[in-house]
C-alpha positions as CSV (number, residue, x, y, z in Angstrom):
1,M,-0.1,-0.2,0.1
2,Q,1.3,3.3,-0.9
3,S,1.6,6.2,1.6
4,H,-1.1,8.7,1.6
5,G,1.7,11.6,1.8
6,S,3.1,10.5,-1.8
7,K,-0.6,10.6,-3.1
8,K,-1.3,14.2,-1.5
9,V,2.0,15.5,-3.1
10,I,1.3,14.0,-6.6
11,F,-2.4,15.6,-6.5
12,A,-1.3,18.9,-5.2
13,A,1.2,19.0,-8.1
14,L,-1.3,17.5,-10.7
15,A,-3.8,20.3,-9.6
16,G,-1.2,23.3,-10.4
17,N,0.5,22.1,-13.1
18,S,-2.4,21.3,-15.2
19,L,-4.0,25.0,-14.8
20,I,-0.5,26.4,-15.2
21,A,0.0,24.8,-18.5
22,V,-2.9,25.7,-20.0
23,T,-2.3,29.8,-19.3
24,K,1.3,29.2,-20.4
25,F,0.3,27.9,-23.6
26,A,-2.1,30.6,-24.3
27,A,0.8,33.5,-23.1
28,A,3.3,31.7,-25.5
29,L,1.0,31.8,-28.5
30,Y,0.0,35.4,-27.6
31,T,3.4,36.8,-27.2
32,G,5.5,34.5,-29.0
33,S,8.1,33.9,-26.2
34,S,10.1,30.9,-26.6
35,A,10.9,31.0,-22.8
36,M,7.3,30.7,-22.0
37,L,6.6,27.9,-24.9
38,S,9.3,25.9,-23.0
39,E,7.6,26.4,-19.8
40,A,4.2,25.4,-20.7
41,I,5.7,22.3,-22.5
42,H,7.7,21.8,-18.7
43,S,4.1,22.1,-17.2
44,L,2.4,19.7,-19.6
45,V,5.2,17.1,-19.1
46,D,5.0,17.4,-15.5
47,T,1.1,17.1,-15.5
48,G,1.6,13.7,-17.6
49,N,4.3,12.7,-15.4
50,Q,1.8,13.0,-12.1
51,G,-0.7,11.1,-14.1
52,L,1.8,8.3,-14.6
53,L,2.9,8.1,-11.1
54,L,-0.7,7.9,-9.7
55,H,-1.2,4.9,-12.5
56,G,2.1,3.3,-11.1
57,M,0.8,3.5,-7.6
58,K,-2.5,1.8,-8.3
59,R,-0.8,-0.7,-10.2
60,A,1.5,-1.2,-7.4
61,D,-1.3,-1.8,-5.1
62,R,-2.5,-5.0,-6.8
63,P,-2.1,-8.2,-4.8
64,A,0.0,-11.1,-5.4
65,D,-0.8,-13.7,-7.9
66,G,0.3,-16.8,-9.6
67,T,2.5,-15.1,-12.3
68,H,3.8,-12.6,-9.7
69,P,3.9,-14.2,-6.3
70,F,5.9,-10.9,-4.8
71,G,3.1,-8.6,-6.1
72,Y,3.3,-5.5,-8.0
73,S,5.0,-3.2,-5.8
74,G,8.0,-2.6,-8.3
75,E,5.5,-1.1,-10.9
76,L,6.0,2.2,-9.1
77,Y,9.5,2.2,-9.9
78,F,9.0,1.4,-13.6
79,W,6.8,4.1,-13.9
80,A,8.9,6.6,-11.9
81,F,11.9,5.7,-14.6
82,I,9.4,6.3,-17.6
83,V,8.8,9.7,-15.7
84,A,12.5,10.5,-16.1
85,I,12.7,9.6,-19.6
86,L,10.0,11.9,-20.7
87,I,11.4,14.7,-18.7
88,F,14.5,14.2,-20.6
89,G,13.0,13.1,-24.0
90,L,10.1,15.8,-23.9
91,G,10.7,18.3,-21.7
92,A,14.4,19.0,-22.1
93,G,14.6,17.9,-25.8
94,I,11.6,20.2,-27.0
95,S,13.0,23.0,-25.1
96,I,16.3,23.2,-26.2
97,Y,15.4,22.8,-29.7
98,E,12.8,25.7,-29.5
99,G,15.4,27.7,-27.9
100,I,18.3,27.1,-30.4
101,H,16.0,27.8,-33.0
102,K,15.1,31.4,-31.3
103,V,18.6,32.0,-30.8
104,I,19.4,31.5,-34.6
105,D,16.4,33.4,-35.7
106,P,15.2,35.8,-32.6
107,Q,11.9,37.4,-32.9
108,E,10.5,40.5,-31.0
109,L,8.3,39.5,-28.4
110,S,4.7,40.9,-28.4
111,N,3.1,42.2,-25.2
112,P,5.7,41.1,-22.6
113,L,3.5,42.0,-19.5
114,I,1.5,39.2,-20.4
115,N,4.4,36.7,-19.7
116,Y,5.3,38.5,-16.6
117,I,1.7,38.2,-15.1
118,V,1.4,34.3,-16.0
119,L,5.0,33.6,-14.6
120,G,4.1,35.7,-11.4
121,F,0.6,33.5,-11.1
122,A,2.7,30.3,-11.9
123,M,5.4,31.1,-9.1
124,V,2.5,31.2,-6.6
125,F,0.9,27.9,-7.7
126,E,4.3,26.1,-8.0
127,A,5.5,27.5,-4.6
128,S,2.4,26.2,-3.1
129,A,2.9,22.7,-4.6
130,L,6.6,22.8,-3.7
131,T,5.7,23.6,-0.1
132,V,3.5,20.4,0.0
133,A,6.3,18.3,-1.4
134,V,8.9,19.6,1.1
135,R,6.4,19.4,4.0
136,E,5.7,15.5,3.2
137,F,9.3,14.9,2.3
138,R,10.7,16.1,5.7
139,K,8.5,13.9,7.5
140,T,10.8,10.9,6.0
141,K,14.0,13.0,6.0
142,G,14.6,13.0,9.7
143,R,18.2,14.7,10.4
144,R,19.6,13.6,7.2
145,G,20.9,16.0,4.5
146,W,18.5,16.7,1.6
147,F,20.6,14.9,-1.0
148,E,21.3,11.9,1.3
149,A,17.6,11.9,2.2
150,V,16.7,11.3,-1.5
151,R,19.7,8.6,-1.9
152,V,18.3,6.5,0.7
153,S,14.6,7.2,0.0
154,K,12.5,4.3,-1.3
155,D,9.3,6.1,-2.4
156,P,10.0,7.6,-5.9
157,A,6.7,9.1,-5.9
158,L,7.7,11.4,-3.3
159,F,11.2,12.5,-4.4
160,T,10.0,12.8,-8.3
161,V,7.7,15.5,-7.4
162,L,9.8,17.2,-5.1
163,F,12.5,17.0,-8.0
164,E,9.9,18.5,-10.5
165,D,8.8,21.2,-8.4
166,T,12.3,22.3,-7.7
167,A,13.0,22.5,-11.3
168,A,9.8,24.0,-12.3
169,M,10.4,27.0,-9.9
170,A,14.0,27.3,-11.5
171,G,12.6,27.1,-14.8
172,L,10.3,30.0,-14.0
173,V,13.0,32.2,-12.6
174,V,15.0,31.6,-15.7
175,A,12.1,32.3,-18.1
176,F,11.5,35.5,-15.9
177,A,14.9,36.6,-16.3
178,G,15.3,35.8,-20.2
179,I,11.9,37.5,-21.1
180,L,13.2,40.5,-18.8
181,L,16.7,40.8,-20.3
182,A,15.1,40.3,-23.8
183,Q,12.8,43.6,-23.2
184,L,15.3,45.7,-21.4
185,L,18.2,45.1,-23.8
186,D,16.0,44.7,-26.8
187,Q,17.8,41.6,-27.5
188,P,15.2,38.7,-28.1
189,V,18.0,36.2,-28.2
190,F,18.2,36.3,-24.6
191,D,14.5,34.5,-24.6
192,G,16.0,31.7,-26.8
193,I,19.0,31.3,-24.3
194,A,16.4,31.1,-21.3
195,S,14.6,28.4,-23.1
196,I,17.9,26.4,-23.7
197,A,18.7,27.0,-19.8
198,I,15.4,25.6,-19.2
199,G,16.1,22.9,-21.2
200,A,19.2,22.0,-19.2
201,I,17.8,22.1,-16.0
202,L,15.3,19.8,-16.9
203,A,17.9,17.6,-18.4
204,V,19.9,17.3,-15.0
205,T,16.5,16.6,-13.3
206,A,15.9,13.8,-15.4
207,L,19.3,12.5,-15.1
208,L,19.1,12.3,-11.5
209,L,16.0,10.8,-11.2
210,A,16.7,7.9,-13.6
211,Y,20.0,7.4,-11.4
212,E,17.9,7.1,-8.4
213,C,15.2,5.0,-10.0
214,K,17.6,2.5,-11.5
215,G,18.8,1.7,-8.2
216,L,15.5,1.0,-6.9
217,L,14.7,-1.1,-10.0
218,I,17.5,-3.2,-9.9
219,G,17.0,-3.8,-6.0
220,E,18.2,-2.0,-3.0
221,S,18.5,-3.1,0.6
222,A,16.5,-1.7,3.3
223,S,18.2,1.1,5.3
224,P,21.0,0.3,7.6
225,R,18.9,1.1,10.5
226,V,16.6,-1.7,9.5
227,V,19.0,-4.3,8.9
228,A,20.7,-3.4,12.1
229,G,17.2,-3.7,13.8
230,I,16.8,-7.0,12.3
231,R,20.1,-8.2,13.1
232,T,19.6,-7.2,16.6
233,L,16.2,-9.0,16.8
234,V,17.9,-12.3,15.4
235,A,20.6,-12.2,17.8
236,G,18.7,-11.7,20.7
237,T,16.3,-14.8,19.8
238,A,16.8,-18.0,21.9
239,G,18.1,-20.9,20.0
240,I,20.1,-19.4,17.6
241,A,23.7,-19.7,17.8
242,H,24.8,-17.8,14.8
243,I,23.6,-15.5,12.1
244,N,25.1,-16.6,8.7
245,E,23.4,-13.8,6.7
246,I,20.9,-11.3,6.6
247,L,19.7,-9.9,2.8
248,T,17.0,-7.5,2.3
249,M,15.5,-6.0,-0.8
250,H,13.0,-3.2,-1.4
251,L,10.3,-5.0,-3.8
252,G,8.5,-1.2,-3.3
253,P,8.4,1.8,-0.9
254,S,6.6,-0.1,1.7
255,D,7.3,-3.6,0.7
256,V,10.5,-5.2,2.0
257,L,11.8,-8.7,1.3
258,V,13.9,-10.5,4.3
259,N,16.1,-13.5,3.7
260,I,17.6,-14.9,6.6
261,S,20.5,-17.7,7.2
262,V,20.9,-18.6,10.7
263,D,22.6,-21.6,12.7
264,F,20.5,-22.8,15.3
265,R,22.1,-24.4,18.5
266,D,22.8,-28.0,18.6
267,G,20.1,-30.5,19.7
268,I,17.4,-28.1,19.5
269,A,14.1,-29.9,18.6
270,S,12.3,-29.2,15.5
271,Q,9.4,-28.2,17.1
272,Q,11.3,-25.6,18.9
273,V,12.8,-24.5,15.6
274,E,9.3,-24.1,14.2
275,A,8.1,-21.9,17.4
276,T,11.4,-19.7,17.2
277,T,11.1,-19.3,13.6
278,S,7.6,-18.2,14.0
279,A,8.2,-15.8,16.9
280,L,10.9,-14.3,15.1
281,E,9.0,-13.5,11.7
282,R,6.2,-11.9,14.1
283,A,8.8,-9.8,15.9
284,I,10.3,-8.6,12.9
285,K,7.0,-7.6,11.2
286,A,6.2,-5.9,14.3
287,A,9.1,-3.8,14.5
288,Y,9.2,-2.8,10.9
289,P,5.7,-3.0,9.4
290,A,7.2,-2.4,6.0
291,V,8.9,-5.9,6.0
292,T,6.1,-8.0,4.2
293,R,7.8,-11.3,3.4
294,I,10.4,-13.3,5.4
295,F,12.4,-15.9,4.5
296,I,14.3,-18.0,7.4
297,E,16.9,-20.6,6.4
298,A,18.6,-22.9,9.0
299,Q,22.0,-23.9,7.7
300,H,25.3,-24.6,9.9
301,A,27.8,-22.0,10.2
302,A,30.4,-24.0,8.0
303,A,28.3,-25.3,5.6
304,H,27.2,-21.5,4.8
305,A,30.6,-20.3,4.8
306,R,31.8,-23.3,2.3
307,A,28.8,-22.7,-0.1
308,A,29.6,-18.6,-0.1
309,Q,33.2,-19.4,-1.2
310,A,32.1,-21.5,-3.8
311,D,29.8,-19.1,-5.0
């Protein structure tokens, strides 16, 4: 099940971007501003991206079945990666192309006041959406720095919207500066330069998102805090002599798979092994609700070491 906070952030961004996109396109057509057109494309792509994230969250919530015994949680990671591709291909690509075209063939802007008004309203809407995203992300960030928090986050819906809204605010500032310079200096080429700069911002954002999503797609472990906590619970369980290995993997933001290999004490009865295993599973799931599947293997420590060396 995906977090309510993630959906709240996405809905806030979706509402803001859909309204802003229509307004920006109207202003771009009226004034002929390349920077405003890039911003309109940016908002349109962001609107579609939020729709894809909601689609991914809905599909990720499907229960496990015979063809996908571990469930569909990874769908969210896939759709977040698609979002990164769209930001790069559509947002950055079209903005840079449009900017280069305007730099080569600069055209006078008509009635730039419309652009300033639209950009001002857009900044208010984006600031509201960004505030919601920052507030929700802080709940999971803890005392970590922002970049570290993004790196360890397992919820792409949350940090994708955070990245998008940050890039949107930066793009609005660049667009405003480009249009203002074009008007004050009577050099419409600055409008095209601003469009290229917006494309560059989107390209960097897309690459960062793709990098983070790639790690989630190929399988990331649970946080060191969770792994250490599980190790402590296992080590304190009666009947276990040695922990051979603890492996964890995020199948989804709140869907963690745990594999544990332990060496039980010699002479322990099979009934006690079963009881210990069941009690340990309950303790781990109670302490860490994100852990949904636990597999515990009983193996002699020496045999496990030999198997590890053979691999």
